[in-house]
C-alpha positions in Angstrom: 112.2 106.8 114.3 114.9 104.7 116.4 115.5 101.6 115.0 116.8 98.6 116.4 121.0 97.3 114.8 120.1 95.6 112.2 121.5 92.2 111.4 121.5 92.7 107.7 124.8 93.0 106.0 123.8 94.9 102.7 122.2 98.0 104.5 120.5 98.5 100.8 117.2 98.6 102.4 117.6 100.4 105.5 119.2 103.0 103.7 116.7 103.3 101.2 113.9 103.4 104.2 111.8 107.0 104.1 112.9 109.9 106.6 112.0 109.7 109.9 109.6 112.9 109.8 108.0 111.4 106.9 107.1 107.8 108.8 103.2 107.3 110.3 103.0 107.2 114.0 102.5 103.5 115.3 100.7 102.1 117.7 101.4 98.7 119.3 98.7 98.9 122.1 98.4 94.9 122.2 100.2 92.8 124.9 101.0 90.5 121.9 102.6 93.7 119.5 105.3 93.5 122.5 107.7 91.7 120.0 111.3 90.8 121.0 113.9 92.8 119.9 115.8 90.1 117.7 113.0 88.1 115.6 112.8 86.3 112.4 109.1 86.1 111.1 110.0 82.7 109.0 111.2 80.9 112.2 108.6 82.4 113.8 105.7 80.8 111.4 107.8 77.8 110.7 110.1 76.5 113.6 108.3 78.1 116.5 104.8 76.4 115.1 106.4 72.8 114.8 107.8 73.9 118.6 104.1 74.1 119.9 102.0 71.4 117.5 104.6 69.1 116.4 105.9 68.3 112.8 103.6 66.1 111.6 100.6 68.5 110.8 99.7 69.1 107.2 100.9 71.9 106.5 100.3 72.9 102.5 98.1 70.6 100.1 97.7 71.0 96.4 94.8 69.9 94.1 96.5 66.9 93.4 96.3 65.8 96.7 99.7 65.8 97.9 100.3 66.7 101.0 103.2 68.6 103.0 103.6 68.3 106.6 105.1 71.2 108.5 107.8 68.8 109.2 108.3 68.3 105.3 107.8 72.2 104.7 110.6 72.7 107.2 113.0 70.3 105.4 112.7 72.4 102.0 112.9 75.1 103.6 116.6 74.8 105.4 117.6 73.2 102.3 116.8 76.1 99.9 118.0 78.4 102.7 121.4 76.4 102.8 121.4 76.8 98.8 121.0 80.3 98.7 123.9 81.4 101.1 126.3 78.6 100.4 125.6 78.1 96.7 124.2 81.0 95.5 125.9 83.7 97.7 122.8 85.6 98.9 123.9 87.5 101.7 121.5 88.8 104.8 119.6 91.8 103.3 120.3 91.1 99.9 116.9 91.3 97.8 115.5 88.3 96.4 113.3 88.7 93.6 110.5 85.4 93.7 108.2 84.7 90.7 106.0 81.8 89.8 102.0 80.3 90.5 101.0 79.5 93.9 102.8 76.8 94.9 104.7 74.9 98.1 107.9 75.4 96.9 107.2 79.3 96.6 106.1 79.4 100.2 109.5 77.2 100.9 111.4 80.0 98.9 109.7 82.7 100.5 110.4 81.0 104.2 114.1 80.1 103.0 114.6 84.0 102.2 113.1 85.3 105.6 115.3 82.5 107.5 118.2 83.6 105.3 118.0 86.9 106.6 117.2 88.3 103.0 114.6 90.3 101.8 111.8 89.0 99.8 110.7 90.8 96.3 107.3 88.6 95.6 105.9 89.3 92.0 103.1 88.2 89.6 103.7 85.5 87.4 101.8 87.6 84.7 103.7 90.1 85.1 105.5 91.2 82.3 109.0 92.1 81.5 108.9 96.0 81.4 107.4 95.3 84.6 109.9 93.2 86.3 112.7 95.5 84.7 111.2 98.7 86.9 110.9 96.3 90.1 114.2 94.8 89.7 115.5 98.5 89.3 113.9 99.8 91.9 114.6 97.5 94.6 117.7 96.6 93.5 117.9 93.1 93.0 120.7 91.1 92.1 119.2 87.2 93.2 115.7 85.6 91.5 114.4 82.3 92.5 111.6 81.6 89.6 109.4 78.8 88.7 111.0 76.8 85.5 107.5 77.6 83.9 107.6 81.3 84.1 111.2 82.1 83.2 110.7 83.6 79.9 109.6 86.9 80.6 112.2 87.0 83.9 115.1 85.7 81.5 113.8 89.1 78.2 114.7 91.8 81.2 118.4 93.9 81.0 119.6 93.6 84.5 123.1 93.1 84.4 124.2 91.6 87.5 121.1 89.2 88.3 121.3 85.5 88.6 118.2 83.8 88.0 118.0 80.5 89.6 115.0 78.2 88.5 113.2 75.4 90.4 111.1 73.0 89.2 113.1 72.1 85.9 115.3 69.6 85.1 118.4 71.4 84.2 121.9 70.7 86.5 121.5 74.2 88.3 118.0 74.2 89.2 117.2 75.1 92.7 116.0 71.9 93.9 118.6 69.8 92.4 121.2 72.0 94.0 119.1 71.8 97.4 118.6 67.7 97.1 122.6 67.7 97.1 122.8 69.7 100.4 123.0 68.7 103.7 119.5 67.9 105.4 121.1 69.6 109.3 118.7 72.1 110.5 119.3 75.5 109.1 119.8 78.1 111.6 117.7 81.4 111.2 119.4 84.4 111.2 118.9 86.6 114.1 117.4 89.8 112.4 116.0 92.8 114.3 112.2 92.7 114.3 112.7 96.3 112.3 115.2 94.6 109.7 113.5 94.7 106.9 112.1 91.2 105.4 109.9 91.9 102.3 109.1 94.6 99.7 105.5 94.5 98.2 105.2 96.3 95.3 102.2 98.7 94.2 101.4 100.2 91.7 100.8 104.1 91.8 98.2 106.4 89.9 101.3 107.8 87.9 102.1 104.2 87.1 105.2 103.9 88.1 105.1 101.3 91.0 106.0 102.0 94.7 108.1 99.6 96.9 106.4 99.1 100.3 109.2 97.9 103.1 107.8 95.4 105.9 109.6 94.5 108.6 110.0 91.2 110.4 107.5 92.1 112.9 104.8 93.7 110.7 104.3 89.7 109.0 103.9 88.3 112.8 101.9 91.7 113.3 98.7 91.2 110.6 98.3 87.5 111.8 98.1 88.9 115.5 95.8 91.7 114.8 93.3 91.0 111.5 94.1 87.1 111.6 93.5 86.3 115.6 91.1 88.8 116.5 88.4 88.9 113.5 89.5 85.6 111.4 90.2 83.8 114.6 91.7 80.8 112.7 91.8 77.3 114.5 94.6 74.5 113.8 92.0 72.3 111.9 91.2 74.9 109.5 92.1 74.4 106.3 92.4 78.2 104.3 92.2 78.9 100.3 91.9 81.6 98.5 92.5 83.1 94.3 95.1 86.1 95.2 98.5 85.5 94.5 101.4 85.1 97.0 102.8 88.3 95.0 99.9 90.1 96.7 99.9 90.7 100.1 96.4 90.0 100.4 97.5 86.0 99.5 100.2 86.2 101.4 98.8 86.9 104.9 95.7 84.4 103.5 97.3 81.6 102.4 100.5 81.7 104.4 101.1 83.8 107.1 97.8 83.3 108.9 97.7 79.6 108.4 101.2 78.8 109.6 101.0 81.4 112.7 97.9 78.7 114.0 99.5 75.8 112.7 96.3 75.2 109.8 96.9 74.3 106.8 96.2 75.9 103.1 95.3 74.6 100.1 97.6 76.1 97.2 95.8 76.3 93.8 97.9 76.8 90.7 95.3 78.1 89.0 92.5 79.5 91.5 89.4 80.6 88.7 86.5 81.5 90.4 84.6 78.4 88.7 87.0 76.2 89.8 87.1 76.9 93.7 83.7 75.2 94.6 84.6 71.6 93.8 88.0 72.2 95.0 86.0 73.1 98.1 84.3 70.5 98.1 87.0 68.0 97.8 89.7 69.6 100.5 86.6 70.5 103.0 88.4 74.0 102.6 87.0 75.8 106.0 88.7 79.3 105.7 88.4 81.5 102.0 90.2 84.6 100.6 88.8 86.2 97.5 87.7 89.2 95.8 83.9 90.1 96.0 83.3 89.7 92.3 84.6 85.9 92.7 82.0 85.8 95.5 80.0 86.7 92.7 80.8 83.8 90.7 80.4 81.4 92.9 76.9 81.6 93.7 76.6 80.9 89.9 78.0 77.3 90.6 77.7 76.8 94.4 74.7 74.4 93.7 77.5 72.0 91.8 79.6 71.5 94.7 78.9 71.2 98.6 80.2 74.1 100.7 79.2 73.6 104.1 82.9 72.6 105.2 82.8 76.8 104.7 82.6 78.7 108.4 85.0 81.7 107.3 85.2 83.9 104.3 86.9 86.9 103.9 86.7 89.6 101.1 88.9 92.1 100.1 90.7 94.0 97.4 87.4 95.9 96.6 84.4 97.1 97.9 82.0 94.5 99.0 78.5 95.2 97.8 75.3 94.7 99.8 73.9 92.6 97.2 76.8 90.2 96.9 76.9 90.3 100.8 73.0 89.2 101.2 73.1 86.6 98.4 76.1 85.0 99.8 74.9 84.8 103.4 71.2 83.7 101.6 73.4 81.1 99.7 75.3 79.4 102.7 74.2 81.2 105.6 77.4 82.8 106.0 77.9 86.2 106.7 81.1 87.6 104.2 83.8 88.8 106.5 84.5 92.3 105.0 87.4 94.3 104.7 89.7 97.0 103.2 93.8 96.4 103.6 96.5 98.3 101.3 100.3 97.0 100.5 101.3 99.9 102.7 99.8 98.9 105.5 100.1 94.8 104.6 96.8 93.6 105.1 93.7 94.2 106.3 93.0 97.5 108.7 89.1 97.9 109.1 86.8 94.4 108.9 83.9 92.8 110.5 83.0 89.3 111.3 79.9 87.7 112.8 77.6 89.7 115.3 79.7 92.6 114.3 79.1 92.4 110.3 76.5 94.0 108.8 76.1 94.6 104.9 77.2 97.2 102.6 79.7 98.6 105.5 83.0 97.1 106.0 83.5 97.6 109.7 85.5 98.2 112.4 88.8 99.1 113.1 90.9 96.0 113.5 92.2 95.8 117.1 95.4 97.0 117.3 94.3 99.7 114.4 92.3 102.8 114.8 90.6 104.9 112.1 88.9 108.1 111.6 88.0 110.2 108.7 89.3 113.9 107.7 89.1 116.7 105.7 91.4 116.4 102.4 92.4 120.2 102.8 92.6 120.8 106.4 93.4 117.3 107.8 90.8 117.8 110.5 88.8 114.9 111.7 85.2 115.6 110.2 81.8 114.6 111.7 79.5 111.1 111.7 78.0 110.9 108.2 80.1 112.7 106.5 82.5 112.2 103.4 86.3 112.8 103.9 89.3 110.7 103.6 90.2 107.5 105.6 93.1 108.0 107.7 94.5 104.6 109.5 97.4 103.8 112.3 98.3 100.8 114.0 101.4 98.1 114.0 102.2 98.0 110.8 102.2 101.4 108.4 103.6 102.6 105.1 107.0 103.4 104.1 108.1 103.7 100.4 111.5 102.6 98.9 112.9 106.3 98.2 109.6 107.4 96.7 108.7 111.1 97.3 105.3 109.8 97.4 105.4 109.0 100.9 104.6 112.5 102.0 101.4 112.2 99.9 100.6 108.4 101.7 101.4 109.8 105.4 100.3 113.3 107.1 100.5 114.2 110.2 101.4 110.4 111.9 98.5 109.1 109.6 98.2 106.4 106.8 96.1 108.0 104.0 94.6 105.1 102.1 93.3 107.5 98.6 90.1 105.9 100.0 86.8 108.5 100.7 84.9 106.8 103.8 81.7 107.2 106.3 82.0 106.8 109.6 78.7 105.8 111.0 77.1 107.1 114.9 78.0 103.7 115.8 81.7 103.8 114.6 81.5 101.9 112.0 83.3 102.8 108.3 81.2 103.0 105.4 83.6 103.1 102.0 82.0 105.6 99.4 84.9 105.5 96.7 88.5 105.9 95.4 89.8 109.2 96.2 92.2 109.3 93.7 92.2 107.9 89.9 93.5 103.9 90.5 91.0 101.6 88.6 89.8 98.4 91.3 88.8 95.7 88.9 88.2 91.9 90.3 90.4 92.8 93.2 93.7 94.3 90.7 94.7 97.6 91.5 95.4 99.2 87.9 96.6 102.5 87.0 94.8 104.3 84.5 98.3 105.9 83.3 100.2 102.4 82.8 97.2 101.6 80.7 97.3 104.7 78.5 101.5 104.2 77.7 101.0 100.9 76.2 98.1 101.9 74.5 99.9 105.0 72.9 103.1 102.1 72.2 101.2 100.7 69.1 101.4 102.5 66.0 98.2 102.9 65.0 97.0 105.4 68.7 97.7 109.0 68.1 96.1 109.6 71.6 94.5 107.7 74.7 92.8 108.0 78.3 92.1 105.2 80.6 89.5 105.6 83.0 87.3 103.1 85.5 83.6 102.5 84.6 81.1 100.8 86.7 80.5 97.0 86.4 78.4 94.7 88.0 80.8 91.5 87.9 84.0 93.4 88.6 83.6 96.0 90.1 85.1 98.6 87.7 86.3 97.5 84.6 89.2 99.2 82.5 87.7 101.9 79.7 90.0 103.8 77.3 89.4 106.5 75.1 91.5 106.3 71.8 92.4 108.7 69.0 94.0 106.9 66.3 96.1 107.6 63.8 94.8 108.7 60.4 93.2 106.3 57.9 92.6 103.4 61.2 89.6 102.2 61.1 87.4 103.0 64.4 85.8 99.4 64.6 85.8 95.9 66.5 88.8 94.6 64.5 91.0 97.9 65.8 89.3 97.3 69.3 90.5 94.0 69.7 94.0 94.2 68.2 94.9 97.2 70.8 92.9 94.8 73.2 95.5 92.4 72.3 98.6 94.1 72.2 97.5 95.4 76.0 98.0 91.8 77.2 101.2 91.4 75.2 102.9 94.6 76.3 101.5 94.7 80.0 99.6 92.2 82.9 97.2 91.0 80.9 94.2 91.5 83.7 95.0 95.7 82.8 93.6 95.6 79.1 90.8 98.1 78.4 87.8 95.6 78.4 85.8 98.4 76.9 87.3 100.9 73.8 85.6 104.1 72.6 87.1 105.9 69.4 86.9 109.7 69.3 88.2 112.1 67.2 90.0 114.4 70.5 90.3 114.3 73.9 89.4 116.9 76.3 92.3 119.0 77.1 92.8 122.3 79.2 94.4 125.0 76.8 98.4 123.6 78.5 97.3 120.5 77.3 96.7 118.2 80.3 94.2 115.7 80.0 90.7 116.2 81.8 89.5 112.6 82.7 86.7 113.9 84.9 85.2 114.8 81.6 85.2 111.1 80.4 83.5 110.4 83.6 80.2 110.5 82.6 77.4 109.1 84.3 75.8 107.4 81.6 79.6 105.3 81.6 
């Protein structure tokens, strides 16, 4: 694989790309995907958009009515970039951890990292210190920008050499205090290579150890120039909103990359619960919505409380969209949901359908710029239409794990294998069947069962634990734990509640087992290997 000369001083990310023979085949079939050799996605999303449409357009909105223009965002971004490079010692290629709830300041930090030529590692504000420590170790992070309200868990990480700079607080070393003292001159974006690493997005594997997905500057623009440009088709007058945090690439694309690419604005909600969305949509006249099927079902319960007439494009991803939800939303709003499947490994959505192409119960067609097929899991050969098999995808983005042997599992013969079982219909549309691995997808969150098991096993009352996903009408799936208790511990509701609270305090709260069943023993092979398939009986 030939790579362009890097502009990075810290070459860690490039040195830890997977071996060239394990990369997927990358395709740049659309004219707009022919990017120049030197490309900084932060400058393209911000400076180039201002050059085309001017600095005065609204860009970022908050629930309390605050509005940043494109000019405001650039001024804040450039000041932060200058602090990064001149005060904090960040050099091109350094990994910078970003942690906080969804605010304009988090967006400005992300863009500043891009313009400075560093590598963004955006994590969830809900992640615990143990999870953060693993990310910091894998990505060799030395700098972190953290919302002052979210410092505790990050400060608890034992990471020698990690420099943490808070933002939004009142201390002299606060990032915003430092930024206010620096020059207001424009910050010249580093002339990064189009295939310099711009971000490392982490996703959980079925082993529970997260995988870092390396994405280039051109990848950031490619998801806007494929799915957004050809399926979503936003305009500069659109107002985007949604529930996914910026630590998910679903949220990063839908709330930052897509609106900025066309000069639109985004409403950033710090606490974006589905129940609160209807009022926010009505108040801010949101026209483009990104959320998971679970949220659309909750939205329907509150839809009569607010005016949703401003909506024109509603994207559903993160888990399978049931046909019943599609029909219920269409009947209530007259809008066909834009279904889609994406992956952190490919950065965003690669199969979708909108308008006349949308079909309830069907994911859709390959997004222009991508191609897909369904293959036999054993032979890798394409299977006939109507036959279940593994979904395989190629496009301008693809899986590049950070120094992880699981690269060879995700990429086979140049194709990305997403871990999903699909059927291709005779009309070329792709229909979801199930996950092909042990990942639990609950309300759009990917949850690795073994990670929850490990958390449970840390409790002194737990002797054994096994975790699976079970069907749930509201969340798609929920985490269910089968627990063997230590001798003398009562198998009652109080114990179950205590275990649930313990898991919430140990790992991200959304991963806790919503159902717990106590067992005398767990099914295992003669060699002691847990047999999860025996726990997946139909009545669960």
